[in-house]
FIMAR-333265 format. One line per 3 residues: number of its first residue (from 1); their letters; for each residue x, y, z of C-alpha. Coordinates in pm, 1 decimal. Each point is the difference from the previous one (the first is absolute). Layout:
NUM> A> X Y Z | ...
***
This chain:
1> XXX> 13024.8 11669.4 11200.5 | -217.7 282.9 106.9 | -302.8 -199.9 -29.8
4> XXX> 144.8 -291.1 172.2 | 47.7 256.3 292.4 | -352.0 123.3 -40.9
7> XXX> -180.2 -330.7 1.7 | 213.8 -120.4 280.7 | -127.0 296.5 230.4
10> XXX> -349.6 -52.0 -99.4 | 71.0 -381.0 97.9 | 125.0 126.4 331.1
13> XXX> -316.8 239.9 35.5 | -186.2 -296.2 -60.4 | 161.1 -205.0 247.2
16> XXX> -66.9 280.2 281.8 | -351.7 16.6 -112.5 | -16.9 -357.9 58.9
19> XXX> 95.9 13.9 387.8 | -133.5 326.7 64.3 | -349.3 -121.5 -128.4
22> XXX> 47.3 -346.8 211.3 | 139.0 217.8 335.5 | -321.9 246.2 -94.3
25> XXX> -239.2 -331.6 12.7 | 111.2 -130.1 337.4 | 66.5 342.3 163.0
28> XXX> -386.9 86.0 -64.4 | -99.4 -341.6 126.2 | 215.2 30.4 324.6
31> XXX> 201.4 -241.3 -121.1 | -240.3 -304.1 23.7 | -2.3 -102.1 -369.2
34> XXX> -325.2 -199.7 49.5 | -189.7 350.2 0.3 | 114.1 49.3 -349.8
37> XXX> -254.0 -122.3 -275.6 | 333.3 -110.1 -189.2 | 366.1 -112.2 53.0
40> XXX> 222.1 296.7 106.1 | 188.0 -71.8 -304.2 | -303.4 43.8 -249.7
43> XXX> 20.6 342.3 160.4 | 338.9 55.3 -88.3 | -65.2 -116.3 -350.2
46> XXX> -267.3 226.4 -31.7 | 189.9 292.5 75.9 | 290.8 -118.0 -239.3
49> XXX> -258.8 12.7 -273.3 | -93.1 328.6 53.1 | 359.6 69.6 -26.7
52> XXX> 132.7 -211.5 -288.5 | -292.4 -51.6 -227.1 | -67.4 356.4 -113.6
55> XXX> 388.8 86.5 -12.9 | 31.0 -337.7 -215.9 | -251.6 162.6 -232.1
58> XXX> 139.5 317.9 -11.6 | 319.6 -122.9 -123.1 | -138.6 -204.0 -259.8
61> XXX> -185.7 259.0 -141.3 | 288.3 233.3 56.3 | 262.7 -191.8 -191.9
64> XXX> -233.8 -80.7 -278.3 | -103.0 389.0 -57.5 | 315.7 181.3 62.0
67> XXX> 201.5 -116.6 -321.0 | -319.7 107.0 -206.9 | -52.1 345.5 229.2
70> XXX> 391.2 80.1 -43.5 | 22.9 -88.2 -366.2 | -271.1 254.4 -93.5
73> XXX> 190.6 242.6 235.4 | 326.5 -60.9 -165.6 | -196.4 36.3 -368.8
76> XXX> -135.1 348.3 93.7 | 345.3 90.6 79.7 | 140.5 -82.3 -329.2
79> XXX> 40.6 223.8 -289.8 | -303.8 -6.1 -224.5 | 219.2 -142.1 -302.7
82> XXX> 16.7 -295.1 222.5 | -324.8 5.7 112.9 | -141.1 -23.7 -327.6
85> XXX> 195.7 -330.9 -125.9 | -186.8 -303.7 -53.3 | -84.6 -223.1 291.5
88> XXX> 255.9 -276.5 -55.5 | 261.1 257.5 -62.6 | -120.9 205.0 330.4
91> XXX> 1.7 -320.9 168.3 | 389.3 -64.6 -86.3 | 65.2 375.0 114.8
94> XXX> -156.2 -69.1 370.8 | 198.4 -359.4 -6.6 | 339.6 211.6 -58.6
97> XXX> -119.6 223.5 270.2 | -29.1 -269.2 281.2 | 315.8 -132.6 -99.7
100> XXX> 156.0 305.7 17.2 | -162.6 89.7 331.1 | 85.3 -365.0 146.0
103> XXX> 363.1 33.3 -121.7 | -16.7 -268.5 -241.1 | 72.1 219.5 -289.1
106> XXX> 235.3 318.0 0.7 | -138.8 342.8 2.9 | 315.9 118.2 -189.8
109> XXX> -142.6 5.9 -402.2 | -339.8 48.8 74.1 | -212.0 310.5 -79.0
112> XXX> -44.2 241.5 256.4 | -356.4 -46.0 41.5 | 39.5 -333.7 13.6
115> XXX> 250.2 27.3 292.5 | -213.0 263.9 169.0 | -289.4 -261.8 -19.4
118> XXX> 195.8 -280.4 165.4 | 120.2 230.4 261.4 | -391.5 95.8 30.6
121> XXX> -86.7 -356.2 -4.8 | 255.1 -99.5 274.9 | -126.9 289.3 244.9
124> XXX> -367.7 -120.8 -70.1 | 61.2 -351.9 77.4 | 210.2 95.3 289.0
127> XXX> -327.1 246.8 118.7 | -231.6 -257.1 -89.8 | 193.8 -249.8 230.1
130> XXX> -12.1 237.2 315.0 | -386.4 81.2 -59.5 | -54.1 -381.5 -6.6
133> XXX> 179.7 -71.4 315.8 | -168.7 289.6 147.3 | -329.5 -87.6 -66.0
136> XXX> 62.7 -413.2 65.1 | 179.8 112.7 340.5 | -315.4 245.7 99.1
139> XXX> -269.0 -249.1 -86.3 | 133.3 -292.9 190.5 | 39.6 233.3 308.5
142> XXX> -362.3 73.5 -94.6 | -110.5 -342.0 -13.6 | 170.9 -86.6 290.4
145> XXX> -209.4 269.7 170.2 | -323.5 -70.7 -116.9 | 32.0 -356.1 48.9
148> XXX> 124.5 34.6 340.0 | -294.0 224.9 90.2 | -252.4 -262.3 -112.7
151> XXX> 102.8 -244.1 223.7 | -254.6 -79.7 280.0 | -81.9 -385.0 184.0
154> XXX> -318.2 9.0 -236.6 | 177.0 61.7 -346.4 | -20.6 -311.3 -208.8
157> XXX> 338.7 15.5 -104.1 | 46.3 -364.7 -102.0 | -345.4 57.6 -238.6
160> XXX> 189.2 294.2 -123.7 | 304.9 -134.8 -82.5 | -98.9 -317.7 -166.1
163> XXX> -249.3 182.5 -216.8 | 322.0 220.8 -110.6 | 217.4 -291.5 -77.8
166> XXX> -264.3 -153.4 -193.7 | -35.8 297.7 -207.9 | 372.7 -0.9 -42.1
169> XXX> -44.6 -327.3 -102.5 | -232.6 46.4 -273.6 | 165.0 277.9 -132.7
172> XXX> 302.4 -231.8 -3.3 | -208.2 -275.4 -202.8 | -147.6 301.1 -239.0
175> XXX> 372.6 96.0 -84.2 | 112.8 -314.9 -98.6 | -308.3 -48.5 -190.0
178> XXX> -5.7 325.5 -157.2 | 381.0 -52.5 -93.1 | -97.4 -337.6 -185.3
181> XXX> -279.3 220.6 -174.7 | 213.7 241.2 -108.0 | 286.4 -230.3 -144.8
184> XXX> -319.9 -229.1 -189.3 | -125.7 374.2 -146.1 | 396.6 141.1 -82.1
187> XXX> 57.2 -382.5 -189.7 | -373.7 42.1 -194.6 | 35.1 362.8 -52.1
190> XXX> 359.0 -74.8 -172.0 | -93.2 -293.5 -151.2 | -298.8 127.7 -165.8
193> XXX> 218.1 286.6 -174.9 | 187.7 -301.2 -111.4 | -259.7 -190.6 -168.0
196> XXX> -98.4 328.3 -166.7 | 307.8 -30.1 -209.2 | -19.5 -361.6 -34.3
199> XXX> -265.1 -245.8 -26.5 | -84.1 -181.3 304.4 | -33.4 -350.3 -163.1
202> XXX> 306.1 57.3 -209.0 | 165.7 77.9 343.1 | -133.9 -303.5 139.1
205> XXX> 36.6 -268.3 -252.7 | 271.5 131.7 -214.0 | 297.7 -210.4 -60.3
208> XXX> 263.0 255.8 -27.0 | 149.7 216.1 237.4 | 221.4 310.0 -92.2
211> XXX> -52.9 268.5 166.0 | 326.3 196.4 -80.3 | 22.0 311.5 -214.1
214> XXX> 148.0 -90.6 -354.6 | 285.5 195.9 -172.4 | -168.3 -84.6 -352.4
217> XXX> -336.3 41.0 -112.0 | 20.8 -372.7 -152.0 | 67.1 -158.4 298.2
220> XXX> -218.4 -229.3 229.9 | -28.9 250.2 283.1 | -59.8 337.8 -199.2
223> XXX> -334.5 44.0 169.9 | 45.6 -272.8 244.7 | -124.6 -353.6 30.9
226> XXX> -207.4 -63.5 305.9 | -95.0 -333.2 -23.5 | 53.9 -134.3 376.6
229> XXX> -47.0 -380.9 -42.4 | 352.6 -46.0 13.6 | 59.4 189.1 310.5
232> XXX> -318.4 -208.1 180.7 | 164.8 -308.3 -107.4 | 327.0 68.2 128.7
235> XXX> -139.4 93.7 336.2 | -205.9 -309.2 36.0 | 263.2 -247.5 -143.8
238> XXX> 258.3 126.8 270.3 | -248.6 24.8 248.0 | -112.0 -354.2 -79.9
241> XXX> 330.4 -136.1 42.2 | 64.7 218.5 324.5 | -314.9 -210.1 119.4
244> XXX> 138.2 -348.5 -93.6 | 275.7 75.8 226.7 | -136.1 173.2 276.9
247> XXX> -328.1 -205.8 87.2 | 100.4 -340.1 4.4 | 313.3 84.2 162.2
250> XXX> -154.9 234.1 278.9 | -287.4 -201.7 65.4 | 213.8 -297.4 66.3
253> XXX> 207.5 155.7 215.2 | -284.0 141.5 175.5 | -164.3 -370.5 52.0
256> XXX> 338.7 -102.5 123.5 | 83.4 289.3 220.1 | -385.9 8.0 162.3
259> XXX> -34.8 -407.0 15.5 | 347.6 -187.3 -25.5 | 263.0 210.2 169.5
262> XXX> 118.3 -23.3 324.2 | -24.1 352.3 208.5 | 375.7 68.8 7.8
265> XXX> -11.1 -80.9 -378.4 | -280.7 218.9 -93.5 | 157.7 272.3 231.0
268> XXX> 303.5 43.0 -223.1 | -114.8 -78.0 -334.0 | -307.5 205.9 -0.4
271> XXX> 196.8 322.7 36.0 | 258.7 -103.5 -213.6 | -289.8 -43.2 -262.9
274> XXX> -121.3 308.4 45.6 | 371.3 168.6 -49.2 | -99.9 -8.5 -392.9
277> XXX> -268.6 259.0 68.9 | 236.9 214.2 108.1 | 235.6 8.3 -255.5
280> XXX> -25.3 314.6 -263.2 | -103.9 -94.2 -344.6 | 260.3 148.2 -151.8
283> XXX> 239.7 -278.5 163.5 | -231.7 -257.6 -143.8 | 14.8 191.9 -335.7
286> XXX> 386.1 -39.3 31.6 | -14.8 -328.7 90.6 | -234.2 -80.8 -284.9
289> XXX> 192.2 174.0 -269.0 | 378.3 -124.5 103.8 | -81.6 -321.1 117.7
292> XXX> -351.1 -201.4 -79.7 | -41.3 132.8 -356.0 | 343.9 -126.8 -99.4
295> XXX> -61.3 -306.2 128.8 | -317.7 -63.8 -181.5 | 191.4 109.4 -312.8
298> XXX> 262.0 -231.4 54.4 | -211.3 -287.3 102.0 | -191.9 60.7 -304.2
301> XXX> 290.7 -24.4 -221.6 | 90.7 -314.8 137.3 | -321.2 -150.7 -106.4
304> XXX> 11.7 179.5 -335.8 | -269.4 261.8 91.7 | 9.6 367.4 -45.7
307> XXX> -69.1 208.1 306.1 | 13.6 366.2 5.6 | 284.2 186.3 233.9
310> XXX> -333.3 169.8 91.6 | -251.4 -267.8 41.8 | -353.9 14.4 170.6
313> XXX> 90.3 -316.4 162.4 | 296.5 146.6 210.3 | -210.2 301.6 120.1
316> XXX> -301.6 -201.6 86.6 | 237.8 -269.2 194.7 | 166.7 251.4 206.4
319> XXX> -300.8 203.2 38.6 | -187.4 -317.2 134.7 | 285.5 -40.7 253.7
322> XXX> -49.2 355.7 151.7 | -403.6 -40.6 44.3 | 27.9 -353.1 171.0
325> XXX> 6.6 135.5 327.8 | -317.0 210.9 -90.7 | -199.1 -355.2 -92.4
328> XXX> 189.5 -182.4 291.6 | -15.0 266.2 271.3 | -368.4 31.2 -33.3
331> XXX> -105.6 -381.3 -71.3 | 213.5 -110.4 278.3 | -205.6 242.1 253.9
334> XXX> -340.7 -104.5 -181.7 | 86.8 -362.9 34.7 | 91.7 46.9 400.6
337> XXX> -318.4 201.8 66.4 | -221.8 -318.3 -130.4 | -179.1 -119.1 318.4
340> XXX> 178.2 -303.2 171.9 | -304.8 -150.4 53.6 | -68.7 -63.6 -388.8
343> XXX> 312.9 -193.0 6.1 | -84.9 -200.2 286.3 | -335.8 -87.0 -135.3
346> XXX> 216.8 -122.7 -326.4 | 226.0 -184.7 212.9 | -281.2 -163.3 192.6
349> XXX> -137.3 -152.5 -333.5 | 298.7 -159.9 -100.4 | 160.9 226.7 -221.8
352> XXX> 373.7 11.3 -17.6 | 170.9 346.0 38.4 | 74.0 41.8 -369.3
355> XXX> -398.2 -56.2 -44.4 | -109.7 244.6 244.2 | 254.5 261.4 -170.5
358> XXX> -128.4 -59.7 -351.7 | -373.8 -50.0 69.4 | -57.9 204.8 351.7
361> XXX> 241.7 259.5 52.3 | 96.5 122.2 -356.0 | -362.8 27.4 -94.8
364> XXX> -94.0 181.3 314.6 | 310.8 249.3 -44.5 | -97.7 30.4 -386.8
367> XXX> -97.9 325.2 47.1 | 301.7 171.6 152.4 | 220.6 -170.5 -235.8
370> XXX> -182.5 155.5 -294.9 | 44.1 329.6 151.8 | 379.4 -76.7 54.5
373> XXX> 3.1 -95.8 -357.0 | -203.9 294.2 -114.9 | 257.0 213.6 176.7
376> XXX> 312.9 -148.5 -127.5 | -167.4 34.1 -362.2 | -35.9 369.8 51.8
379> XXX> 385.7 0.9 100.2 | 81.6 -159.2 -314.4 | -217.0 188.4 -218.6
382> XXX> 141.6 325.8 161.4 | 371.5 -103.0 -20.3 | 227.5 230.2 -194.9
385> XXX> 372.0 -12.9 52.8 | 13.5 -366.0 -48.2 | -158.4 -7.7 -311.9
388> XXX> 215.3 318.0 -132.8 | 325.0 -159.2 91.1 | -96.7 -394.5 -105.3
391> XXX> -273.9 8.0 -258.1 | 106.3 322.2 -188.1 | -223.7 274.5 -164.4
394> XXX> -136.5 -180.5 -304.7 | -369.7 -43.2 -67.3 | 5.3 -338.6 -151.2
397> XXX> -320.4 -208.3 -76.9 | 93.3 -366.2 65.4 | -64.9 -297.2 189.6
400> XXX> 358.4 -98.8 52.5 | 87.0 67.7 379.6 | 368.5 -4.6 -147.8
403> XXX> -58.5 329.0 -171.9 | 78.5 390.8 105.5 | -328.7 132.8 117.4
406> XXX> -147.1 309.8 169.6 | -255.4 95.1 247.4 | -224.9 270.9 62.1
409> XXX> 154.5 162.3 286.1 | 321.2 17.2 -203.2 | -170.3 157.1 -281.6
412> XXX> -161.0 277.2 207.9 | 322.5 67.9 155.8 | 205.0 25.7 -315.6
415> XXX> -301.0 228.5 -159.6 | 28.8 254.8 301.7 | 397.7 -24.3 16.9
418> XXX> 157.1 359.4 -66.8 | -153.8 322.9 -115.5 | -389.1 -71.2 -144.6
421> XXX> -265.4 187.7 -149.5 | -346.2 -109.6 154.0 | -171.7 36.0 -321.1
424> XXX> 151.0 -274.3 -223.3 | -129.4 -340.0 -47.4 | 361.8 -108.7 83.9
427> XXX> -32.6 101.2 370.2 | -388.9 -34.1 42.0 | 41.5 -349.1 -93.8
430> XXX> 156.5 -97.0 347.6 | -353.8 106.5 145.1 | -181.2 -206.5 -218.7
433> XXX> 231.0 -284.3 100.7 | -21.6 77.2 388.2 | -384.8 -3.5 -41.3
436> XXX> -5.3 -312.6 -171.5 | 235.5 -149.1 247.0 | -256.0 133.7 312.8
439> XXX> -283.1 -145.8 -177.1 | 149.9 -323.7 -43.5 | 115.0 -12.1 398.5
442> XXX> -361.8 99.3 76.6 | -150.4 -287.9 -208.2 | 272.6 -232.5 176.3
445> XXX> -79.5 134.8 345.4 | -420.2 -57.0 -81.8 | 97.0 -370.4 -89.1
448> XXX> 159.0 -39.8 304.7 | -284.0 125.8 217.5 | -240.0 -239.7 -130.5
451> XXX> 233.7 -277.4 23.4 | 43.8 119.8 375.6 | -370.6 56.9 79.1
454> XXX> -53.9 -362.0 -155.2 | 235.2 -206.7 213.9 | -88.7 220.3 300.7
457> XXX> -368.3 -78.9 23.1 | 112.3 -338.4 -63.9 | 246.2 -67.5 292.0
460> X> -148.6 222.3 247.6
***
């Protein structure tokens, strides 16, 4: 709450800086805006950047370094016995200190020096916030003064503002890129640790997935069996079933809404269709487990088929229904964006509406349709709740869609549930699964880019 008040005060100062800069520019030009190099609003943004941007950098740096600095000071206040603890035990002790200081844990029953350290932590935290607030407000006021004094009719305020905004955009792009690189490196580092314990080809081509720790030495999972083929096969099976449901229905509905439906029907049907995208996945999971899966099982019994209560088909069908809006909405937008001149030329050649759609509109819209399908595929591969509730956790290697299966994401969640030590193959296997999933997704994107580039060159 205190940080929110501070940020609100700084935003108010930034707004004051904007109006002060704008009024100052008009005053130096005698109230005639034509005498200024830039628009008066650019001078306002110039002063606002002087006021807000350095403070924003200060807050980020302060909030990033504050926990480390306070922890080091707290460690110096602890007894020598506590200071000599191993790093993981010292981390737990510092966590207790933070919990006591924040009121999550009671101070009664804690060691005297731990309680004193918690009180010290609270006082240091308060002192740090006061210092940060004072420095931030002083820096904001100083920025207003510096920017205000620099304003003159000859100041190229627009150039300065646009240059600063350009650097901010570059920084934002770099944050996104570096975040992606960090995710890849973290996956790669932990996966390499896993592959030091389990051979890569045994993991990638093994046919038995049993990462659990066994109770007896004669059990299969005594040292863990990490053949991931059943997990990958389950992911592909459930995703394929979902695509068989989502792609035809989504594409046909997009064609109907964009080419055949009346405007009043389109305005009513499209929002209803897109409501499916807003339903929580856990609701789909309940629907799959309580309605669709029993329906498949009972229907199979009527025809003499043995269908599991937790089948890949049930999970895939419900998942396909969930991702229909991803295919339909994007395909609708892309088909509607096809130039009318292509349709008119087809009609002029004597083609019917269906022939125009099949031979002109759909080929021209193919790159966007492929993008929508790939988005749906990535959504299906990354889904977890529906599979957990409707398809189960068993890693079965089978081509029968009516059997129980699992997916990569479900196994990652299962391996990381509870208190885990990140030095065992069982836990590190989650990172290996994530790395393979990332590589497969990247390969799909590359294939999509090739398809998009080929047809875009043909129709542009």
